[in-house]
C-alpha positions as CSV (number, residue, x, y, z in Angstrom):
1,M,-27.7,22.3,7.7
2,R,-30.5,21.3,5.4
3,F,-29.4,17.8,5.3
4,R,-32.2,16.4,3.0
5,Q,-31.3,19.0,0.4
6,H,-27.6,18.1,0.6
7,Q,-28.4,14.4,0.4
8,G,-30.5,14.9,-2.7
9,E,-27.8,17.0,-4.3
10,A,-25.0,14.5,-3.5
11,R,-27.1,11.5,-4.8
12,T,-27.9,13.4,-8.0
13,Q,-24.2,14.4,-8.5
14,T,-23.1,10.8,-7.9
15,V,-25.5,9.4,-10.6
16,R,-24.3,12.1,-13.0
17,L,-20.6,11.2,-12.4
18,L,-21.3,7.5,-12.7
19,S,-22.9,8.0,-16.0
20,W,-19.7,9.7,-17.1
21,F,-17.9,6.3,-16.7
22,L,-20.2,4.9,-19.4
23,V,-19.4,7.9,-21.6
24,L,-15.7,7.4,-20.9
25,L,-15.9,3.8,-22.0
26,V,-17.7,4.8,-25.2
27,V,-15.1,7.6,-25.9
28,L,-12.3,5.3,-25.2
29,T,-13.6,2.7,-27.7
30,L,-14.2,5.4,-30.4
31,A,-10.8,6.9,-29.8
32,V,-9.1,3.5,-30.2
33,N,-11.1,2.7,-33.4
34,G,-10.6,6.2,-34.9
35,L,-6.8,6.3,-34.3
36,L,-6.2,2.8,-35.5
37,A,-8.3,3.5,-38.6
38,L,-6.2,6.6,-39.3
39,L,-3.0,4.7,-38.6
40,Y,-4.1,2.0,-41.1
41,K,-4.7,4.5,-43.8
42,L,-1.4,6.2,-43.2
43,V,0.5,2.9,-43.3
44,M,-1.5,1.4,-46.3
45,P,-2.8,4.4,-48.2
46,M,-3.5,2.4,-51.4
47,T,-5.9,0.0,-49.9
48,G,-9.6,0.5,-50.1
49,G,-11.7,0.0,-47.0
50,Y,-10.6,-1.9,-43.9
51,P,-10.0,-5.5,-43.1
52,A,-12.9,-7.7,-42.1
53,L,-14.0,-7.2,-38.5
54,F,-11.5,-4.4,-38.1
55,F,-13.7,-2.2,-35.9
56,E,-15.4,-5.2,-34.2
57,T,-12.0,-6.6,-33.1
58,N,-10.8,-3.3,-31.7
59,T,-14.0,-2.7,-29.8
60,A,-13.9,-6.3,-28.4
61,L,-10.3,-5.8,-27.2
62,V,-11.2,-2.6,-25.3
63,L,-14.3,-4.1,-23.7
64,L,-12.4,-7.2,-22.8
65,F,-9.8,-5.3,-20.9
66,V,-12.1,-2.8,-19.2
67,I,-15.0,-5.0,-18.4
68,G,-13.1,-8.3,-17.8
69,G,-10.5,-6.5,-15.7
70,T,-13.2,-4.9,-13.6
71,L,-14.9,-8.3,-12.9
72,V,-11.6,-10.0,-12.0
73,E,-10.5,-7.2,-9.6
74,T,-14.0,-7.1,-8.0
75,H,-13.8,-10.8,-7.3
76,R,-10.3,-10.3,-5.7
77,L,-11.4,-7.4,-3.5
78,R,-14.3,-9.5,-2.1
79,D,-11.8,-11.9,-0.5
80,G,-11.6,-11.6,3.3
81,G,-14.3,-9.0,4.0
82,G,-14.1,-6.2,6.5
83,V,-12.6,-8.3,9.3
84,R,-9.5,-9.0,7.3
85,V,-9.0,-5.2,6.7
86,A,-9.4,-4.5,10.4
87,H,-6.8,-7.2,11.4
88,W,-4.6,-6.0,8.6
89,L,-4.4,-2.5,10.2
90,G,-3.7,-3.9,13.6
91,G,-7.3,-3.6,14.9
92,R,-8.4,-5.1,18.3
93,E,-12.0,-6.1,18.5
94,V,-14.0,-4.6,21.4
95,T,-16.9,-6.7,22.8
96,D,-16.9,-6.5,26.6
97,P,-14.5,-3.7,27.6
98,D,-13.3,-2.4,31.0
99,L,-12.1,1.0,29.7
100,A,-14.6,3.9,30.0
101,T,-13.7,5.2,26.5
102,E,-14.5,1.8,24.9
103,K,-17.7,1.4,26.8
104,R,-18.8,4.8,25.5
105,L,-17.8,3.8,22.0
106,L,-20.0,0.6,22.1
107,N,-22.9,2.6,23.4
108,V,-22.6,5.2,20.7
109,V,-22.4,2.5,18.0
110,D,-25.5,0.9,19.4
111,E,-27.3,4.3,19.4
112,M,-26.3,5.2,15.9
113,A,-27.2,1.7,14.5
114,L,-30.7,2.2,16.0
115,A,-31.0,5.8,14.7
116,S,-29.9,4.8,11.2
117,G,-31.8,1.5,11.0
118,Q,-28.6,-0.3,9.9
119,P,-27.1,-3.6,11.1
120,L,-24.7,-3.5,14.0
121,P,-21.1,-3.9,12.8
122,R,-18.2,-5.5,14.8
123,V,-16.2,-2.8,16.5
124,F,-12.4,-2.6,16.4
125,V,-10.0,-0.1,18.0
126,L,-6.7,0.9,16.3
127,D,-4.6,1.2,19.5
128,R,-1.5,2.5,17.7
129,E,-3.1,5.4,16.0
130,D,-3.1,8.8,17.7
131,A,-4.8,10.6,14.8
132,I,-8.6,11.2,14.9
133,N,-10.0,8.8,12.2
134,A,-12.4,6.0,11.6
135,F,-13.7,3.8,8.8
136,V,-16.1,1.0,8.0
137,A,-15.3,-1.9,5.7
138,G,-17.1,-5.0,4.4
139,W,-19.3,-6.0,1.4
140,A,-22.4,-7.3,3.2
141,P,-24.1,-6.9,6.6
142,Q,-22.6,-10.1,8.0
143,D,-19.0,-8.9,7.5
144,L,-19.3,-5.2,8.4
145,V,-16.7,-3.8,10.7
146,M,-16.2,-0.3,12.2
147,C,-12.6,0.7,13.1
148,V,-12.0,3.8,15.3
149,T,-8.6,5.1,16.3
150,R,-7.4,5.4,19.8
151,G,-6.9,9.1,19.2
152,A,-10.6,9.5,18.4
153,L,-11.6,7.7,21.6
154,E,-9.3,9.9,23.8
155,R,-9.7,13.3,22.1
156,L,-13.4,13.5,21.2
157,T,-16.3,14.3,23.4
158,R,-19.3,12.0,23.4
159,A,-21.3,14.3,21.0
160,E,-18.3,14.4,18.7
161,L,-17.9,10.7,18.8
162,Q,-21.5,10.4,17.9
163,G,-20.9,12.6,14.8
164,L,-17.9,10.5,13.8
165,V,-19.7,7.2,14.2
166,A,-22.9,8.6,12.5
167,H,-20.7,9.6,9.5
168,E,-19.6,6.0,9.1
169,F,-23.2,4.7,9.4
170,G,-24.0,7.1,6.6
171,H,-21.6,5.2,4.4
172,I,-23.3,2.0,5.4
173,K,-26.8,3.3,4.7
174,E,-25.9,4.6,1.3
175,A,-24.1,1.4,0.3
176,D,-20.9,3.3,-0.3
177,L,-18.6,0.4,0.5
178,P,-19.6,-1.8,-2.5
179,L,-19.6,1.3,-4.7
180,T,-16.1,2.2,-3.7
181,M,-14.8,-1.3,-4.4
182,R,-16.5,-1.4,-7.8
183,L,-15.0,2.0,-8.7
184,L,-11.5,0.7,-7.8
185,S,-12.1,-2.3,-10.0
186,M,-13.3,-0.2,-12.9
187,V,-10.2,2.0,-12.7
188,W,-8.1,-1.1,-12.7
189,G,-9.8,-2.4,-15.8
190,L,-9.1,1.0,-17.5
191,S,-5.4,0.7,-16.7
192,L,-5.2,-2.7,-18.6
193,V,-5.7,-0.9,-21.9
194,H,-2.6,1.2,-21.2
195,G,-0.7,-2.0,-20.1
196,Y,-1.7,-3.8,-23.3
197,G,-0.2,-0.9,-25.3
198,R,3.1,-1.3,-23.5
199,T,3.1,-5.0,-24.1
200,L,2.7,-4.4,-27.9
201,M,5.6,-1.9,-27.9
202,A,8.0,-4.3,-26.1
203,P,10.8,-5.8,-28.1
204,D,10.8,-9.5,-28.9
205,E,13.3,-12.2,-27.7
206,N,16.0,-10.9,-30.1
207,R,15.5,-7.3,-28.9
208,R,13.9,-6.3,-32.2
209,V,10.8,-4.1,-32.4
210,N,7.9,-4.9,-34.7
211,V,7.1,-1.5,-36.2
212,P,3.4,-2.1,-37.0
213,L,2.8,-3.6,-33.5
214,W,4.8,-0.7,-32.0
215,L,2.6,1.9,-33.7
216,I,-0.6,0.0,-32.6
217,G,0.8,-0.1,-29.1
218,C,1.3,3.6,-29.1
219,V,-2.4,4.1,-29.8
220,F,-3.4,1.8,-26.9
221,L,-0.8,3.3,-24.6
222,A,-1.8,6.9,-25.2
223,V,-5.5,6.4,-25.2
224,G,-5.4,3.9,-22.3
225,W,-3.4,6.3,-20.1
226,L,-5.8,9.1,-20.8
227,G,-8.7,6.8,-20.0
228,W,-7.1,5.6,-16.8
229,M,-6.4,9.1,-15.6
230,A,-9.9,10.2,-16.5
231,G,-11.2,7.2,-14.6
232,R,-9.2,8.1,-11.5
233,V,-10.5,11.7,-11.6
234,L,-14.1,10.5,-11.9
235,Q,-13.5,8.0,-9.1
236,A,-12.2,10.7,-6.8
237,A,-15.1,13.0,-7.7
238,V,-17.6,10.3,-6.9
239,S,-15.8,9.6,-3.6
240,R,-16.0,13.3,-2.6
241,Q,-19.7,13.4,-3.3
242,R,-20.2,10.3,-1.1
243,E,-18.3,12.1,1.7
244,F,-20.7,15.0,1.5
245,L,-23.6,12.5,1.5
246,A,-22.3,10.8,4.6
247,D,-21.8,14.1,6.4
248,A,-25.5,15.0,5.6
249,S,-26.6,11.5,6.8
250,A,-24.7,12.1,10.1
251,I,-26.7,15.3,10.7
252,Q,-29.8,13.3,10.0
253,F,-29.0,10.6,12.5
254,T,-27.7,12.8,15.4
255,R,-30.1,15.8,14.7
256,S,-27.1,18.0,15.5
257,R,-24.4,19.7,13.5
258,D,-22.1,20.5,16.4
259,G,-20.8,17.0,16.9
260,L,-19.6,16.4,13.4
261,G,-18.7,20.0,12.8
262,N,-16.3,20.0,15.8
263,V,-14.8,16.7,14.6
264,L,-14.0,18.3,11.2
265,R,-12.6,21.4,13.0
266,K,-10.3,19.2,15.1
267,L,-9.2,17.3,12.0
268,W,-8.3,20.7,10.4
269,H,-6.3,21.6,13.5
270,D,-4.4,18.3,13.4
271,Q,-3.8,18.7,9.7
272,E,-2.1,22.1,10.3
273,M,0.0,20.6,13.1
274,L,1.0,17.6,10.9
275,A,-0.6,15.2,13.4
276,D,-3.4,13.8,11.3
277,R,-1.5,11.0,9.5
278,M,-2.1,7.3,10.3
279,R,1.0,5.4,11.4
280,H,0.3,2.0,9.9
281,P,2.1,1.4,6.6
282,A,-1.1,0.1,5.0
283,A,-3.2,3.2,5.9
284,G,-2.7,4.7,2.4
285,M,-4.3,1.6,0.9
286,V,-7.6,2.3,2.7
287,A,-7.4,6.1,2.4
288,S,-10.6,6.3,0.5
289,L,-12.5,4.6,3.4
290,L,-11.2,6.9,6.1
291,M,-13.2,9.7,7.8
292,H,-10.4,12.0,6.5
293,E,-7.7,11.4,4.0
294,P,-4.7,13.8,4.1
295,W,-3.2,12.2,1.0
296,G,-3.7,13.1,-2.7
297,A,-3.6,16.0,-5.1
298,K,-6.6,18.2,-5.6
299,W,-8.1,16.4,-8.6
300,L,-7.3,12.9,-7.3
301,A,-8.2,13.5,-3.6
302,S,-10.9,11.1,-2.4
303,H,-12.1,13.5,0.2
304,P,-13.3,17.2,-0.1
305,R,-11.3,19.9,1.6
306,L,-12.1,20.2,5.3
307,Q,-13.0,23.8,4.9
308,E,-15.7,23.0,2.4
309,R,-17.1,20.2,4.6
310,I,-17.1,22.5,7.6
311,R,-19.0,25.2,5.6
312,R,-21.6,22.8,4.5
313,V,-22.1,21.3,8.0
314,C,-21.8,24.5,10.1
315,G,-23.0,27.1,7.6
316,A,-19.7,29.0,7.8
317,V,-16.0,28.1,7.8
318,L,-15.3,28.1,11.5
319,P,-11.7,28.1,12.7
320,P,-9.7,25.0,13.6
321,L,-10.3,23.5,17.0
322,P,-7.6,22.0,19.2
323,A,-8.1,18.4,20.3
324,P,-6.7,17.8,23.7
325,L,-7.3,14.6,25.7
326,V,-10.9,14.4,27.0
327,R,-11.5,13.4,30.6
328,I,-14.5,11.2,31.3
329,D,-15.7,12.1,34.8
330,T,-18.8,9.9,34.9
331,P,-18.0,6.6,33.2
332,E,-21.0,5.1,31.3
333,P,-22.3,1.8,32.6
334,R,-20.9,-1.2,30.8
335,R,-23.1,-2.3,27.9
336,P,-24.7,-5.7,28.8
337,S,-23.1,-8.6,27.0
338,P,-25.4,-9.7,24.2
339,S,-27.0,-13.1,24.2
340,P,-25.7,-15.7,21.7
341,E,-28.8,-15.1,19.5
342,A,-28.3,-11.3,19.5
343,R,-24.6,-11.8,19.0
344,A,-25.2,-14.0,15.9
345,E,-27.8,-11.6,14.6
346,A,-25.5,-8.6,14.9
347,G,-22.6,-10.5,13.4
348,V,-20.4,-10.2,16.5
349,L,-18.2,-13.2,17.2
350,N,-16.3,-14.2,20.4
351,A,-13.0,-12.5,20.9
352,A,-10.2,-12.4,23.4
353,P,-10.6,-10.0,26.3
354,A,-9.4,-6.4,25.6
355,A,-5.8,-5.9,26.5
356,T,-5.1,-3.5,29.3
357,P,-3.4,-0.4,27.9
358,P,0.0,0.5,29.3
359,P,0.2,3.2,31.9
360,A,0.5,6.8,31.0
361,D,4.1,7.3,32.1
362,P,5.7,4.6,29.9
363,L,3.7,5.9,26.9
364,A,5.0,9.4,27.5
365,R,8.5,8.1,27.9
366,A,8.2,6.1,24.7
367,A,6.9,9.1,22.8
368,L,9.8,11.2,24.0
369,E,12.3,8.6,23.0
370,Q,10.7,8.3,19.5
371,Q,10.9,12.1,19.1
372,Q,14.6,12.0,20.1
373,R,15.3,9.3,17.5
374,K,13.5,11.3,14.8
375,T,15.6,14.4,15.7
376,A,18.8,12.4,15.6
377,D,17.7,10.9,12.3
378,R,17.2,14.3,10.7
379,E,20.5,15.6,12.0
380,A,22.3,12.5,10.7
381,L,20.6,12.8,7.3
382,A,21.8,16.4,7.0
383,R,25.3,15.3,7.8
384,M,25.2,12.6,5.2
385,L,24.2,15.0,2.5
386,G,27.6,16.6,3.1
387,F,29.5,13.4,2.3
388,V,30.1,14.1,-1.4
389,G,33.7,12.8,-1.9
390,P,34.2,9.5,-3.8
391,N,35.7,7.8,-0.7
392,E,33.1,9.2,1.6
393,R,30.2,7.9,-0.6
394,R,31.9,4.5,-0.8
395,L,32.3,4.2,2.9
396,V,28.8,5.4,3.6
397,T,27.4,2.8,1.2
398,L,29.4,0.1,2.9
399,A,28.3,1.2,6.3
400,L,24.6,1.1,5.2
401,M,25.0,-2.5,4.0
402,M,26.6,-3.9,7.1
403,N,24.8,-5.2,10.3
404,P,25.1,-2.4,12.9
405,G,25.6,-4.9,15.7
406,N,28.3,-7.0,14.0
407,E,31.6,-6.1,15.6
408,R,33.7,-8.0,13.0
409,E,32.1,-6.2,10.1
410,R,32.7,-2.9,11.9
411,A,36.3,-3.7,12.5
412,F,36.8,-4.5,8.8
413,W,35.0,-1.3,7.9
414,F,37.5,0.7,9.9
415,Q,40.3,-1.1,8.1
416,L,38.9,0.1,4.8
417,A,38.5,3.6,6.3
418,E,42.0,3.9,7.9
419,D,43.0,6.8,5.6
420,M,39.8,8.8,6.3
421,P,40.1,11.3,9.2
422,N,36.3,11.6,9.6
423,A,35.6,7.8,9.6
424,S,34.0,7.9,13.0
425,V,31.8,10.8,12.0
426,I,30.6,8.9,9.0
427,L,29.8,5.8,11.0
428,D,28.1,7.8,13.7
429,A,25.9,9.4,11.1
430,V,24.9,6.0,9.7
431,D,24.2,4.6,13.1
432,S,21.9,7.5,14.0
433,L,19.7,6.9,11.0
434,L,16.3,5.3,11.5
435,P,16.3,1.7,10.2
436,T,13.8,2.7,7.5
437,R,16.4,5.1,6.1
438,R,19.1,2.6,5.2
439,V,17.8,1.2,2.0
440,P,16.6,4.6,0.6
441,E,19.9,6.2,1.3
442,F,21.7,3.2,-0.2
443,E,19.6,3.7,-3.4
444,R,20.4,7.5,-3.4
445,L,24.2,6.9,-3.0
446,T,24.5,4.1,-5.5
447,A,22.6,6.1,-8.1
448,S,25.4,8.7,-8.0
449,I,28.2,6.1,-7.7
450,A,26.9,4.3,-10.8
451,A,28.3,7.2,-12.9
452,E,31.8,6.6,-11.6
453,P,34.5,4.7,-13.7
454,I,34.1,0.9,-13.9
455,A,37.3,0.3,-11.8
456,L,35.9,2.2,-8.8
457,R,32.5,0.4,-9.1
458,R,34.2,-3.0,-9.3
459,A,36.3,-2.2,-6.3
460,L,33.2,-1.2,-4.3
461,V,31.5,-4.5,-5.1
462,E,34.5,-6.5,-4.1
463,Q,34.9,-4.5,-0.8
464,A,31.2,-5.1,-0.1
465,R,31.6,-8.8,-0.6
466,D,34.6,-9.0,1.8
467,L,32.8,-6.8,4.3
468,L,29.6,-8.9,4.4
469,R,31.6,-12.1,5.0
470,A,34.1,-10.7,7.5
471,D,32.4,-12.7,10.3
472,G,32.5,-15.9,8.3
473,L,28.8,-15.9,7.7
474,V,26.7,-14.5,4.9
475,S,23.0,-14.3,5.7
476,P,20.3,-14.4,3.0
477,L,19.7,-10.7,3.6
478,D,23.5,-10.0,3.3
479,R,23.5,-11.7,-0.1
480,L,20.5,-9.6,-1.3
481,W,22.4,-6.4,-0.3
482,W,25.4,-7.5,-2.3
483,L,23.3,-8.6,-5.3
484,A,21.5,-5.2,-5.3
485,L,24.7,-3.3,-5.1
486,R,26.2,-5.3,-8.1
487,H,23.0,-4.7,-10.0
488,R,22.9,-1.0,-9.3
489,M,26.5,-0.7,-10.3
490,G,25.6,-2.2,-13.7
491,M,27.8,-5.3,-13.1
492,Q,25.2,-8.1,-13.1
493,A,26.1,-11.2,-15.1
494,D,24.8,-11.7,-18.6
495,K,21.4,-13.2,-18.0
496,R,21.5,-15.0,-21.3
497,A,24.3,-17.1,-20.0
498,F,21.9,-18.6,-17.5
499,L,18.6,-18.7,-19.2
500,R,16.8,-18.0,-22.4
501,P,14.4,-15.0,-22.2
502,L,11.0,-16.1,-20.9
503,A,8.6,-14.6,-23.5
504,S,5.6,-16.8,-22.6
505,D,4.9,-15.7,-19.1
506,G,1.4,-14.5,-19.9
507,D,-0.3,-11.5,-18.4
508,G,-0.5,-12.6,-14.8
509,L,1.0,-14.9,-12.2
510,A,-1.6,-17.6,-12.7
511,S,-0.7,-17.9,-16.4
512,L,3.1,-18.5,-16.0
513,D,4.6,-21.3,-17.9
514,E,6.4,-24.1,-16.1
515,Q,9.9,-22.6,-16.5
516,A,8.8,-19.1,-15.3
517,R,7.0,-20.7,-12.3
518,Q,10.1,-22.6,-11.4
519,S,12.1,-19.4,-11.3
520,V,9.5,-17.8,-9.1
521,S,9.4,-20.8,-6.8
522,S,13.2,-20.8,-6.3
523,L,13.3,-17.1,-5.7
524,S,10.4,-17.3,-3.3
525,A,12.1,-20.2,-1.5
526,Y,15.1,-18.0,-1.0
527,L,13.1,-15.2,0.4
528,S,11.2,-17.6,2.7
529,R,14.5,-17.9,4.7
530,F,13.7,-14.6,6.4
531,V,10.2,-13.6,5.2
532,P,8.0,-13.3,7.1
533,E,9.3,-12.4,10.6
534,V,7.9,-14.6,13.3
535,L,7.3,-14.1,17.0
536,P,9.9,-15.9,19.4
537,H,7.4,-18.6,20.4
538,E,6.4,-19.4,16.8
539,S,7.9,-21.8,14.4
540,S,10.0,-20.1,11.7
541,S,9.6,-23.0,9.3
542,A,5.8,-23.1,9.7
543,A,5.5,-19.4,9.0
544,S,7.9,-19.6,6.0
545,L,6.0,-22.6,4.5
546,A,2.7,-20.8,4.9
547,W,4.0,-17.7,3.2
548,F,5.6,-19.7,0.4
549,R,2.5,-21.7,-0.3
550,A,0.3,-18.5,-0.3
551,V,2.6,-16.9,-2.9
552,M,2.7,-20.0,-5.0
553,A,-1.0,-20.4,-4.8
554,R,-1.2,-17.1,-6.7
555,C,0.9,-18.6,-9.3
556,G,-1.5,-21.5,-9.9
557,L,0.0,-24.1,-7.6
558,P,-2.2,-26.0,-5.1
559,A,-2.4,-24.7,-1.5
560,D,-0.5,-27.8,-0.3
561,A,2.5,-27.2,-2.5
562,Q,5.7,-28.9,-1.5
563,A,8.0,-27.2,1.0
564,P,10.5,-24.7,-0.4
565,V,14.0,-25.8,-1.2
566,A,16.3,-22.9,-0.7
567,P,18.5,-22.5,-3.8
568,D,22.3,-22.5,-3.7
569,A,24.3,-19.6,-5.2
570,D,24.1,-20.8,-8.8
571,A,20.4,-21.7,-8.6
572,L,19.7,-18.3,-7.1
573,M,21.4,-16.5,-10.0
574,H,19.5,-18.8,-12.4
575,A,16.2,-18.0,-10.8
576,L,16.9,-14.3,-10.5
577,A,17.8,-14.1,-14.2
578,G,14.6,-15.9,-15.1
579,V,12.4,-13.5,-13.1
580,Q,14.3,-10.5,-14.5
581,E,13.3,-11.6,-18.0
582,M,9.6,-11.8,-17.2
583,S,7.4,-9.0,-18.6
584,W,6.9,-5.6,-17.0
585,M,3.3,-6.6,-16.2
586,V,4.2,-9.7,-14.2
587,R,7.1,-8.6,-12.2
588,P,5.1,-6.0,-10.2
589,Q,2.4,-8.6,-9.6
590,L,5.0,-10.9,-8.2
591,L,6.5,-8.3,-5.9
592,K,3.0,-7.3,-4.8
593,A,2.2,-11.0,-4.0
594,W,5.4,-11.2,-1.9
595,V,4.6,-8.1,0.0
596,E,0.9,-8.7,0.6
597,E,1.5,-12.3,1.8
598,A,4.3,-11.0,4.0
599,V,1.9,-8.6,5.6
600,N,-0.8,-11.3,5.9
601,H,1.6,-13.7,7.7
602,S,3.5,-11.1,9.9
603,P,2.6,-10.4,13.5
604,K,-0.3,-7.9,13.6
605,G,0.1,-7.3,9.9
606,L,3.2,-5.2,10.3
607,L,6.4,-5.7,8.2
608,S,9.6,-5.7,10.3
609,D,12.4,-3.5,9.1
610,P,14.6,-6.5,7.9
611,V,11.7,-8.0,6.0
612,A,10.8,-4.7,4.3
613,D,14.4,-4.1,3.4
614,G,14.7,-7.5,1.9
615,L,11.6,-7.0,-0.2
616,R,12.7,-3.5,-1.3
617,L,16.2,-4.9,-2.3
618,M,14.4,-7.6,-4.3
619,A,12.4,-4.8,-6.0
620,N,15.7,-3.3,-7.1
621,L,16.9,-6.6,-8.5
622,I,13.8,-7.3,-10.6
623,E,13.3,-3.6,-11.4
624,A,9.7,-3.5,-10.2
625,P,8.0,-0.4,-8.6
626,L,7.3,-0.6,-4.9
627,P,3.7,-1.5,-4.0
628,P,2.1,1.3,-1.9
629,I,2.1,-0.8,1.3
630,L,5.8,-1.3,1.0
631,A,6.6,2.2,0.0
632,A,4.6,3.5,3.0
633,H,7.0,1.6,5.4
634,Y,9.7,4.2,4.5
635,P,9.9,8.0,5.3
636,R,8.3,10.2,2.6
637,D,10.7,13.2,3.2
């Protein structure tokens, strides 16, 4: 591979693509001005000329949204640095390891840092990831981290590991990390033009539409969507060129194409065997940072096709290469612990000793049990698709809502199903589902039941209420299940009976008025009763308070906000109605805040199934789309 030629071509192509972002902004501004000018002449054909500052105002609006949104999102993405991303994905820092694979990793990182002339990053291992992958994160040398999956450590030879690590140092050398974050911010800014159009098209408090504003909103909506999509395409194209550049840099640092070439071939083999996906729910959020990203359509993929990368590295498209476990017969000597001065210079901080991995047999046994659960889940899902009768769908919905371990609820369910000969089959199918299937199946079934007559829907809501309180207790999550069912059945109370529409909630959480903030506070206080999940030795109240304060800090309250007061039933309905009346722009931001802070305050940054279910049910209630990190918690098939 003529790496210097490929590096020059990738840099040139990057500059060319980045210049298209400027062209896109100019075209977006001209399109908005041109269409609004045409619209003005169509609506008022008898007037001569245009109002004062007509074009200047339109241009200022576009630039305000795009440039201002870019600056705001850039500031937000800087928060936490690379270490936060590593902990977020369940990374464990490696400083003085006992495992031969981790000693080898630290030695390879040292070698590639010296070969590339780049600062030494902190090294993390993703113990739960079997896929071959790696990424670097951080804005500046002092907060750089390199994360490598356990699959890469155990399934790559030393030369291949050098190629993998050298690729990541290529990203560091070419300053790809700040560039990636700025491109994400720019695309976010472009999306605000589209959002402004939707805001103008929204009806007022009396459900009336202002026709002139609606027409203007159509212009911003259409042009903003096209601009946002073009921005995403350009962002993906730039990312693909940076991957080519990092590949070429890896060849430069290692002076060999075989290491990286074999890594890419093993990734291709894993891709064909469906074993290349990261397990962590948040992996999709950092897809553009990974060595290989299996997500995305052709035009929006942030990584080139593996075949093209192999062709550039190896000179030909070599076939996929299996990636079995690699045995290290001659362990490398332990890397000497750095002195405090060297540790400070390299940005490496003290960390807890590396945890001893579990023995091989328990891991194999756990893998087998997991495979058996997945097989039972697929079989149960296939059986559930055959439950199409009205009574069958009603009983399946109720079974999905109840607590599987609650004997009183199960006994009440069997009372409701006494006339059904296949009641046991239905309950066995529901019990065999993975926990992450319950809410998606609940949504699928209730979407079909919502078309049934009102009497049947009302009966289902009443039966669900009696089922969830069969044991004399109604947990906070039980109430969310019931409220979500009632909402999806179209039987929610008239919100105007509780609260006037909140029309002044601004464009973000920090700009909420006092009434809207009170609704958010009450609803967050209710969620804090089970969000986030805490470890047995930790204090539930302390974790709940920390989560609540973090959410409310995003709403403009001080970090030491008062402890949450869980609302009673009437206050809960009042708060829910208030949040439901908030604008389409704010509700997704609120849901995103709940989810992100739940991840930040959960053990190892992983949402438990009950917490994820509660947040997804709340998404149903406030009619907000799922953030990617929450959607990734659930099966895609």
